[in-house]
C-alpha positions in Angstrom: 108.6 109.0 84.8 111.3 109.1 82.4 115.0 110.4 83.4 114.3 113.3 81.1 111.4 114.0 83.0 113.4 113.6 86.3 115.9 115.9 85.1 113.3 118.6 84.5 112.1 118.5 87.7 115.3 119.9 89.1 113.4 123.1 88.2 110.2 122.5 90.1 109.5 121.5 93.4 107.4 118.4 93.3 109.3 115.9 91.4 106.9 113.2 91.9 103.9 114.9 91.2 102.3 112.6 88.5 98.6 112.9 87.6 96.5 109.3 88.3 95.7 107.8 84.9 93.2 105.6 86.5 89.6 106.8 85.8 87.3 106.9 88.7 85.0 104.2 87.1 87.5 101.2 87.4 86.4 99.4 90.8 88.7 99.9 93.6 89.7 96.5 95.6 87.3 97.4 98.4 84.3 97.5 96.3 81.3 95.0 96.4 80.9 92.1 94.3 77.9 91.3 92.0 74.9 88.9 92.9 76.6 86.1 90.5 79.8 86.2 92.8 77.6 86.1 95.9 76.0 83.2 94.7 79.2 81.7 93.6 80.3 82.3 97.3 77.5 80.5 98.6 77.7 77.6 96.1 81.5 77.3 97.5 80.2 77.4 101.1 77.8 74.6 100.6 80.5 72.3 99.1 82.7 73.2 102.4 80.1 72.5 104.5 79.2 69.0 102.6 83.1 68.1 103.0 83.1 67.7 99.2 84.0 69.7 96.0 81.5 70.7 93.8 82.7 68.4 90.9 82.0 65.3 93.0 85.2 64.5 94.3 85.6 62.5 97.9 86.8 64.3 101.1 90.2 65.3 100.4 93.3 65.1 102.8 94.7 68.5 104.1 96.4 70.2 101.3 99.8 72.4 100.8 99.7 75.8 101.7 100.7 78.0 98.5 103.2 81.0 98.3 103.9 83.0 95.0 107.0 85.5 95.7 106.7 87.6 92.6 110.2 89.8 91.9 109.2 92.3 89.4 111.9 92.9 86.7 114.1 90.4 87.5 115.9 88.7 84.6 117.1 84.7 85.1 120.5 85.6 83.6 121.5 87.8 86.6 121.3 85.0 89.2 124.0 82.5 89.7 121.7 79.9 89.4 121.2 80.9 85.9 124.9 81.4 85.1 125.5 84.7 86.5 129.0 85.6 87.0 128.0 87.3 90.4 126.4 85.9 93.7 123.6 88.3 93.5 121.3 86.2 95.6 122.6 83.4 97.6 119.0 82.8 99.4 117.8 82.2 96.2 120.5 79.8 94.9 120.0 77.9 98.1 116.5 77.8 97.5 116.9 76.6 93.6 119.3 73.9 95.3 116.2 72.5 96.9 113.7 72.9 94.0 112.8 72.3 90.3 114.4 74.9 88.3 112.9 75.7 85.0 116.1 76.9 82.8 114.0 78.5 80.0 110.6 80.0 81.5 109.0 82.2 79.3 106.8 85.2 80.3 103.6 86.0 78.4 104.2 90.0 78.6 107.0 92.4 79.4 104.2 94.3 81.2 103.7 94.0 85.0 99.7 93.9 84.8 99.1 91.8 81.9 102.0 89.0 83.3 100.5 89.0 86.6 97.0 88.2 85.5 98.6 85.3 83.3 99.9 84.0 86.2 96.7 83.4 87.9 94.3 83.0 85.1 96.2 80.5 82.9 95.4 82.8 80.0 97.2 84.9 77.5 96.9 88.6 77.9 95.0 88.6 74.4 92.4 86.7 76.2 92.1 88.2 79.5 92.4 91.4 77.7 94.2 93.4 80.1 97.3 94.3 78.2 98.8 97.9 78.1 99.2 101.1 79.7 98.3 103.6 81.1 95.0 102.5 82.1 94.8 98.6 81.5 91.1 98.2 82.5 89.7 95.9 84.7 89.6 92.0 83.7 86.0 90.6 83.4 84.8 88.7 86.6 83.8 86.0 83.9 87.6 84.7 83.8 88.1 82.2 86.6 91.4 82.5 88.7 93.4 80.6 90.4 92.8 82.5 93.6 89.0 82.2 93.1 89.4 78.1 93.0 91.5 78.0 96.0 89.3 80.3 97.9 86.4 78.0 97.2 88.0 75.3 98.2 88.7 76.7 101.6 91.9 78.5 101.5 92.5 81.6 103.2 93.9 83.8 100.2 96.0 86.9 100.6 97.9 89.2 98.2 100.6 91.8 99.5 101.8 93.7 96.6 103.5 97.2 96.2 100.6 98.8 94.3 101.1 100.4 90.7 100.5 97.9 87.9 100.1 95.1 90.7 97.4 96.7 92.5 94.0 95.0 92.8 92.2 97.2 90.7 92.9 95.5 87.4 91.5 92.1 88.5 94.4 90.8 90.4 92.2 91.2 93.6 89.6 88.2 92.3 89.3 85.8 94.9 91.7 87.5 97.4 90.1 88.0 101.1 92.8 90.2 101.9 94.4 92.7 99.5 95.6 96.0 101.3 96.2 99.2 99.2 99.9 100.4 99.2 100.7 104.0 100.0 100.6 106.0 97.1 98.2 104.0 95.2 95.9 106.7 95.4 98.0 109.1 93.3 99.2 107.1 90.3 100.3 103.6 89.2 103.9 104.7 89.1 104.2 106.6 92.4 105.3 103.5 94.5 108.7 103.2 92.5 109.8 106.3 94.4 109.8 104.8 97.8 113.3 104.5 99.1 112.8 100.6 100.3 109.4 99.1 98.9 110.4 95.7 99.9 110.8 96.1 103.8 107.5 97.5 104.6 105.6 95.2 102.4 107.4 92.2 104.3 106.4 93.6 107.4 102.7 93.1 106.8 103.0 90.3 104.7 105.0 88.2 107.8 102.1 89.7 110.3 99.7 88.1 108.2 101.7 84.9 107.6 102.1 84.8 111.9 98.1 84.9 112.3 97.1 81.7 113.3 94.5 79.9 111.2 93.0 76.4 110.4 92.9 76.4 106.8 95.6 76.3 104.4 96.4 79.8 102.7 97.5 80.8 99.3 99.7 83.8 99.6 100.8 86.1 96.7 103.7 88.5 97.6 105.0 90.8 94.6 107.8 93.4 95.3 108.9 96.3 92.7 112.2 96.4 94.7 114.2 95.3 91.5 112.5 97.7 89.4 113.9 100.8 88.4 114.9 103.4 89.8 117.6 101.3 91.3 117.9 103.0 94.8 119.3 100.7 97.3 121.4 100.7 100.3 125.1 101.5 99.5 126.1 98.7 101.4 124.7 96.3 98.9 126.0 98.5 95.9 129.5 98.4 97.2 129.2 94.4 97.1 129.4 95.1 93.4 131.0 98.8 92.7 133.5 98.9 96.0 134.2 102.5 95.1 130.6 103.7 95.4 130.4 107.2 97.4 126.9 108.4 97.2 127.8 111.3 99.2 130.9 112.4 97.2 129.2 111.9 94.0 125.9 114.0 95.4 128.5 116.7 96.6 129.8 116.6 92.8 126.4 116.9 91.1 125.7 120.1 93.3 129.1 121.4 92.2 128.2 120.8 88.5 124.8 122.4 88.9 126.2 125.5 90.5 128.5 125.9 87.7 126.0 125.5 85.2 123.7 128.0 86.9 126.5 130.7 87.0 128.2 129.9 83.7 125.6 128.2 81.3 127.9 125.7 80.4 129.0 122.7 81.4 131.8 120.1 80.7 131.4 116.3 79.7 132.6 115.5 83.1 129.9 117.3 84.6 127.2 116.5 82.3 128.2 112.7 82.8 128.2 113.1 86.7 124.7 114.4 86.6 123.5 111.6 84.0 125.0 109.0 86.1 123.3 110.7 89.3 119.9 110.5 87.8 120.2 106.8 87.9 121.9 105.8 91.7 119.6 108.3 93.8 116.8 110.7 93.8 117.5 114.1 93.0 116.7 115.6 96.5 118.8 118.0 98.2 120.4 119.5 95.1 120.5 123.3 94.0 117.6 124.0 91.6 119.0 123.5 88.0 118.3 126.9 85.9 117.1 126.7 82.6 116.6 123.2 82.1 115.9 123.5 78.4 119.4 125.1 77.8 121.0 122.4 80.2 119.3 119.7 78.1 120.5 120.9 75.0 123.9 121.4 76.0 123.9 117.8 77.5 122.5 116.4 74.0 125.3 118.2 72.1 128.0 116.5 74.3 126.0 113.4 73.8 125.2 112.9 77.5 121.3 113.8 77.8 119.2 111.4 79.3 118.5 109.8 75.8 122.0 109.1 75.3 122.0 107.0 78.3 121.5 103.4 76.9 124.6 103.9 74.5 127.4 105.0 77.2 129.2 102.7 78.6 130.1 103.8 82.0 126.1 104.7 82.4 125.5 101.1 81.3 128.1 99.6 83.9 126.7 101.8 86.8 123.0 100.8 85.8 124.0 96.8 85.7 126.0 97.1 89.0 122.8 99.3 90.6 120.3 96.5 89.3 122.6 93.8 90.7 122.8 95.5 93.9 118.9 95.8 94.0 118.7 92.0 93.6 121.1 91.5 96.6 119.2 93.7 98.9 115.8 92.0 97.8 117.3 88.8 98.3 118.7 89.6 101.9 115.2 91.0 102.9 113.3 87.7 101.5 115.4 85.8 104.4 112.8 87.2 106.6 109.9 85.5 104.8 112.0 82.1 104.6 112.9 82.4 108.4 109.1 83.3 109.5 108.0 80.3 107.3 110.1 77.9 109.5 109.1 79.6 112.6 105.4 79.4 111.9 105.6 75.7 111.0 105.0 76.2 107.5 108.7 75.5 105.8 107.5 71.6 105.2 103.9 72.2 104.3 103.9 75.2 101.5 104.2 75.0 97.9 106.6 77.6 97.0 106.9 79.3 93.5 109.3 82.1 93.1 109.5 83.8 89.6 109.3 87.1 87.9 107.1 88.7 85.9 109.7 89.9 82.8 113.0 91.1 82.7 114.8 94.2 82.1 116.8 95.5 79.1 120.1 97.0 80.9 121.2 98.3 77.3 120.6 95.4 74.8 118.4 96.2 71.9 118.7 99.7 73.0 116.4 99.2 75.9 117.2 100.2 79.4 114.0 99.3 81.0 111.4 97.3 79.3 108.6 98.2 77.0 107.4 96.6 73.8 110.5 94.6 72.9 109.9 90.9 72.9 113.6 89.6 73.1 115.1 86.9 75.9 116.4 89.5 78.1 112.8 90.8 78.6 110.8 87.4 78.3 113.0 84.8 80.1 112.5 84.8 83.8 113.4 82.9 86.6 111.1 80.0 87.9 111.7 77.8 91.0 108.8 75.7 92.1 109.8 74.0 95.5 107.3 71.1 96.4 107.9 69.8 100.1 108.5 66.2 100.5 110.1 63.4 98.6 108.1 63.2 95.8 109.8 65.9 93.5 113.5 65.6 93.6 115.6 69.1 92.9 116.2 68.9 89.5 117.1 71.3 86.4 114.3 71.3 83.3 115.6 72.4 80.3 112.1 72.4 78.3 110.8 75.7 77.4 107.8 76.5 79.5 105.4 79.4 80.1 104.3 81.4 83.0 100.7 80.7 81.5 101.5 77.4 82.7 101.7 78.0 86.4 97.5 78.0 87.3 97.2 74.3 85.9 100.4 73.4 87.7 99.6 74.3 91.1 95.9 72.9 90.7 97.6 69.4 89.9 99.9 69.6 92.5 97.4 70.3 95.1 95.1 67.5 93.3 92.5 69.9 92.7 90.3 69.4 89.5 88.1 72.4 88.8 85.4 71.9 85.9 84.8 75.7 85.2 88.4 76.5 84.9 89.7 76.9 81.3 93.7 77.4 80.9 95.6 78.0 77.7 98.8 76.9 79.8 99.7 73.1 80.4 100.3 71.3 83.9 104.2 71.5 84.3 103.8 68.4 86.9 105.0 65.7 84.1 108.4 68.0 83.9 108.9 68.3 87.7 108.6 64.3 87.9 111.2 64.2 85.2 109.0 62.4 82.6 109.7 63.8 79.0 107.3 66.1 77.4 106.2 67.2 73.8 108.1 70.5 72.8 105.5 73.3 72.3 105.7 76.9 71.2 105.7 79.7 73.7 103.9 83.1 72.8 104.4 86.4 74.1 102.5 89.7 73.6 103.7 93.5 74.0 100.7 95.5 73.6 101.7 98.7 75.3 100.8 101.3 72.7 102.2 104.9 72.2 103.3 107.2 69.7 106.2 105.4 68.7 104.9 102.0 69.8 102.8 99.4 68.1 101.8 95.9 69.5 104.1 92.9 68.7 103.9 89.4 69.1 106.1 86.3 69.5 106.3 82.9 69.0 109.5 80.5 70.5 109.7 77.5 69.2 113.0 75.3 69.8 116.0 77.6 68.7 113.7 80.2 66.8 112.1 83.3 67.8 109.8 85.1 65.5 108.4 88.7 66.5 105.9 90.3 64.3 104.8 94.0 64.2 101.6 94.1 62.3 101.2 97.6 61.9 104.1 98.2 60.0 103.8 94.5 58.3 107.5 93.6 59.9 108.7 90.6 61.2 112.0 89.4 62.3 113.4 85.8 62.9 116.4 84.9 65.2 118.2 81.7 65.7 119.0 81.6 69.5 121.5 78.9 69.5 123.8 80.4 66.6 122.7 83.8 67.8 121.7 84.0 71.6 122.0 87.9 71.3 119.3 87.9 69.0 121.4 90.5 66.8 120.9 89.0 63.3 117.6 89.1 61.3 117.6 86.3 59.3 114.1 85.9 58.4 114.7 86.6 54.4 117.3 83.8 54.4 115.0 81.5 56.1 111.5 81.9 54.1 110.3 78.4 55.5 110.7 78.7 59.1 109.4 82.3 59.0 106.4 81.2 57.3 105.7 78.2 59.4 106.2 80.4 62.8 103.9 83.0 61.5 101.4 80.3 60.7 101.8 79.3 64.4 100.9 83.1 65.6 98.2 83.1 63.0 96.7 79.9 64.6 97.2 81.3 68.1 95.5 84.7 67.3 92.6 82.7 66.3 92.5 80.6 69.1 92.7 83.5 71.6 89.9 85.1 69.7 87.8 82.2 69.9 88.3 81.3 73.6 88.0 85.4 74.4 84.5 85.3 73.0 83.6 82.3 74.5 84.6 83.7 78.0 83.2 87.2 77.6 79.9 86.2 76.3 79.2 83.4 79.0 77.6 84.4 82.3 79.5 85.6 84.9 79.5 82.1 86.5 81.6 80.6 83.7 79.8 76.9 83.7 80.5 75.7 80.4 78.5 73.4 78.7 79.2 70.0 77.3 79.0 71.3 73.5 81.0 74.6 74.5 83.7 72.2 76.4 84.1 70.0 73.3 84.4 73.2 71.2 87.2 74.6 73.4 88.6 71.0 73.7 89.1 71.2 70.0 90.7 74.5 70.0 93.6 72.4 72.1 92.9 73.5 75.6 
């Protein structure tokens, strides 16, 4: 729901009434599986009974547990670990001191559903094909996920997300034994964004599962929208960064502004700014009904204080950044419960922890408050911390360019698991974890949300360069991140050779994506590749 829409809801009685864009033919998380999937489960069970893996490996020692913590919409540069001037997340900073910190991790997409599926498939969105909104569709079961591989190896698997575009309906549930629905999922894909505290209840059920005794190792996937807009968090956390914050007084101020408008059908710049700021800091409840909302919108627009003016208003941007940092601070405080429970259950020393985000947030940069189709650093650079218990992987900082598409092969190598049926476009980061040099390689990102004013965009980042393409309008932009870290100066015309080389990389990658997509989608449900197909995939560089 846009802020303009929320403003209009002051004239109605149900501000959160949003139609469900999910068609009934999309399977729910509780639906049964196909016969082929049942055969796969039976084969996995036989492998477990034989105490060997299906690809002929010898019986293995007990493996590490795996914990993914995905903090939706968290920009890397808002953490002190990544150079932020504020201590927004002391708990995560402490974990970073005991982990390998990847300084330049790039997301595959600035959209939740596409990015989450890339994490667990090791495939770009153009290949797994769940890319846009409002109805992304369901990923083909021909795609083999990290979760399925671990479950077949005897792992207990559970995902606790806060619904929306992180619910299982789009394919993220493949391989998870436990994937409860979040309250509000039946209404729409955005209903859960309006919960006053999303992370608290989600942690409650996550910790209950974690405390349940079990013999087998586990893969636990935890996701929270707490940092995602709307940035409604506890006032005590807001005051950490905005000492004069007083929501009660601001609420009363806005009520007076609305009453003045209702009486005189005019507003001042001060009143209009108060209402604009209030749209971002708390729910619009307990206020007088705004009469003639269209007239008010026109009056606010004349003052350049309408919702669409927010991204250009410095007072508003300062508030949004403070609220965003406060949301990080609150989420970090809540996560202390997770770290404590890991220790209490004896899993602090046998759990591989991966902390990351699906994408970042605009916060006013490049004319974007939130995130959509823009492929700049604030949307694509995400935190990535990998903590491996034991002494083998010493804490370090890795400056190399890496990608979220690398996670699945990295986890499998850390666990010593080889899976012949898996196909990944990412590469294992274990050599970098060991401190070994790695050949530089490009990073690709896709933005496939489409709307009246949005076209698909494609980005390649290589070294100091980022090229963004928008094929629908035959446009491309080149940025030098060393000389221009804000990505504000397009130099494509000045450096045609660099532009041409990067365009060639995008063209080559598109062809590889298409070929791999064809190979997977035309294979049986059980993706069992013959030698000829495997050689072909190897020829594509995977």
